[in-house]
C-alpha positions in Angstrom: 35.2 -54.0 -41.1 32.0 -52.3 -41.7 31.4 -50.4 -44.9 31.3 -46.6 -44.8 27.5 -46.4 -45.4 26.7 -48.8 -42.5 29.0 -46.8 -40.1 27.1 -43.7 -41.0 23.8 -45.5 -40.5 25.0 -46.7 -37.1 26.0 -43.2 -36.1 22.7 -41.8 -37.3 20.8 -44.4 -35.3 22.9 -43.6 -32.2 22.2 -39.9 -32.7 18.5 -40.6 -33.1 18.4 -42.7 -30.0 20.2 -40.1 -28.0 17.9 -37.3 -29.2 14.8 -39.6 -28.5 16.2 -40.0 -24.9 16.8 -36.3 -24.6 13.2 -35.6 -25.8 11.8 -38.1 -23.3 13.8 -36.4 -20.5 12.6 -33.0 -21.6 9.0 -34.3 -21.7 9.4 -35.7 -18.2 10.8 -32.4 -16.9 7.9 -30.6 -18.6 5.3 -32.9 -17.0 7.0 -32.3 -13.6 7.0 -28.5 -14.1 3.3 -28.6 -15.1 2.5 -30.6 -12.0 4.4 -28.1 -9.8 2.7 -25.2 -11.6 -0.8 -26.7 -10.9 0.1 -27.2 -7.2 1.3 -23.6 -7.1 -1.9 -22.4 -8.8 -4.0 -24.3 -6.2 -1.9 -22.7 -3.4 -2.4 -19.3 -4.9 -6.2 -19.8 -5.0 -6.2 -20.9 -1.4 -4.2 -17.9 -0.3 -6.5 -15.6 -2.3 -9.5 -17.1 -0.6 -7.8 -16.7 2.8 -6.9 -13.1 2.0 -10.5 -12.4 1.0 -11.7 -13.9 4.3 -9.2 -11.8 6.2 -10.3 -8.7 4.3 -14.0 -9.4 5.2 -13.0 -9.9 8.9 -11.0 -6.6 8.8 -14.0 -4.8 7.3 -16.1 -6.2 10.1 -13.6 -5.0 12.7 -13.4 -1.6 11.1 -17.2 -1.3 11.2 -17.2 -2.4 14.9 -14.5 0.2 15.6 -16.5 2.9 14.0 -19.6 2.0 16.0 -17.5 2.0 19.2 -16.1 5.4 18.4 -19.5 6.8 17.7 -20.8 5.3 20.9 -17.8 6.7 22.9 -18.5 10.2 21.4 -22.2 9.9 22.4 -21.1 8.9 25.9 -18.7 11.8 26.2 -21.5 14.2 25.0 -23.8 12.7 27.6 -21.2 13.1 30.3 -20.7 16.7 29.3 -24.5 17.3 29.4 -24.7 15.7 32.9 -21.8 17.8 34.2 -23.4 21.0 32.9 -26.8 20.1 34.4 -25.1 19.1 37.7 -23.3 22.4 37.7 -26.5 24.3 37.0 -28.3 22.4 39.8 -25.4 23.2 42.2 -25.7 26.9 41.3 -29.5 26.9 41.9 -29.0 25.1 45.2 -26.3 27.6 46.3 -28.6 30.5 45.4 -31.5 28.9 47.4 -29.2 28.2 50.3 -28.1 31.9 50.3 -31.7 33.0 50.1 -32.5 30.8 53.1 -29.6 32.1 55.1 -30.8 35.7 54.3 -34.3 34.8 55.4 -33.1 33.3 58.6 -30.9 36.4 59.3 -33.9 38.6 58.6 -36.2 36.6 60.9 -33.5 36.8 63.7 -33.4 40.5 63.2 -37.2 40.9 63.7 
């Protein structure tokens, strides 16, 4: 059979081969994880860009909304002014109508 030292050498060689294989496997896994990590980083960047775009769109909508609210308030104020002026005109017309009626009554009485 083999001498003791050569058996030890054989075992040491086998151990070295197996640890080399383990190392190669770990390196492969590491490379795969790095690739996945890069893909995820790209995806995150895309999502961040999308998010920024959505935020800009949202700000635009908020500005539009504020403008519409302001315009609605102006319209409501205008409607209130028109109602008031209509009411005033109606009062003046009623008074004139009453004056006319009084004048007609007076002229009948003469």
